C-alpha positions in Angstrom: 125.5 84.7 92.6 126.3 83.7 89.4 124.2 83.6 86.2 121.2 84.5 88.4 120.0 87.9 87.2 118.3 90.3 89.8 114.6 89.9 90.4 112.5 93.6 90.8 111.6 93.9 94.5 108.8 95.7 93.5 107.3 92.6 91.5 108.8 89.9 93.8 105.7 90.5 96.0 103.0 88.2 96.0 100.2 90.8 95.9 102.4 93.2 93.2 102.8 90.2 91.1 99.0 89.4 91.9 98.1 92.5 90.5 100.4 92.8 87.6 99.2 89.8 86.1 96.1 90.7 86.5 96.0 93.7 84.5 98.3 92.2 82.1 95.3 89.8 81.3 92.8 92.1 81.1 94.4 95.4 80.4 92.4 97.1 83.4 90.5 96.3 86.4 88.5 98.4 88.8 89.9 98.4 92.8 87.3 95.9 93.8 87.5 93.4 91.1 91.1 93.6 92.2 90.3 93.1 95.8 88.2 90.1 95.2 90.9 88.6 92.5 93.7 89.1 94.8 91.7 87.9 98.2 93.5 90.8 99.6 92.3 94.2 102.4 91.4 97.1 101.0 94.0 98.8 103.0 96.6 96.5 102.0 95.7 96.7 98.3 95.3 100.7 98.1 99.1 100.6 99.5 100.4 98.1 96.8 98.8 99.8 93.8 100.2 103.5 95.4 103.5 101.6 95.1 102.7 100.4 91.3 101.3 103.5 90.3 104.1 105.6 91.6 107.1 103.0 89.9 105.2 103.9 86.7 103.9 100.6 86.4 100.2 101.0 86.3 98.0 104.2 85.8 95.0 105.0 88.0 91.8 106.6 87.3 89.6 107.8 89.8 86.3 108.6 89.1 82.7 107.5 90.1 80.3 105.1 88.8 76.4 106.6 89.8 77.3 107.7 93.1 79.9 105.2 94.1 83.6 106.2 93.9 85.1 104.0 91.3 89.4 103.5 90.8 90.4 101.9 87.7 93.7 100.3 87.3 95.4 99.6 83.9 99.0 98.2 83.4 101.5 100.6 81.7 104.0 100.2 78.8 106.8 100.8 81.5 104.8 97.9 83.5 104.7 95.6 80.8 108.2 95.8 80.0 109.1 95.5 83.8 106.7 92.5 84.1 108.7 90.9 80.9 112.0 91.6 82.5 111.0 90.1 85.6 109.6 86.8 84.2 113.0 86.3 81.9 115.0 86.6 85.1 112.7 85.0 87.4 114.0 81.9 84.2 117.3 82.3 84.7 116.7 80.4 88.8 114.6 77.7 86.9 117.5 76.5 84.6 
């Protein structure tokens, strides 16, 4: 592959990348916002959030807003670093 840097397979998914870029610009977003912003189904978004959480890229806080359950996601320092490295790796393909 020459000078091409390996892309992080976790971030090389359209939905996970969309979640990460949304959180990068907002610092935090709840599940409903992320679902609307990405156009994902609740089930698919939930699975992808779990994968990002397990990798340590985001934190997930479950609680309530009144009587309604609310899940808030935030990008972690590990996630910010991984995202920056992903962008740099992507640049090696654009040269």
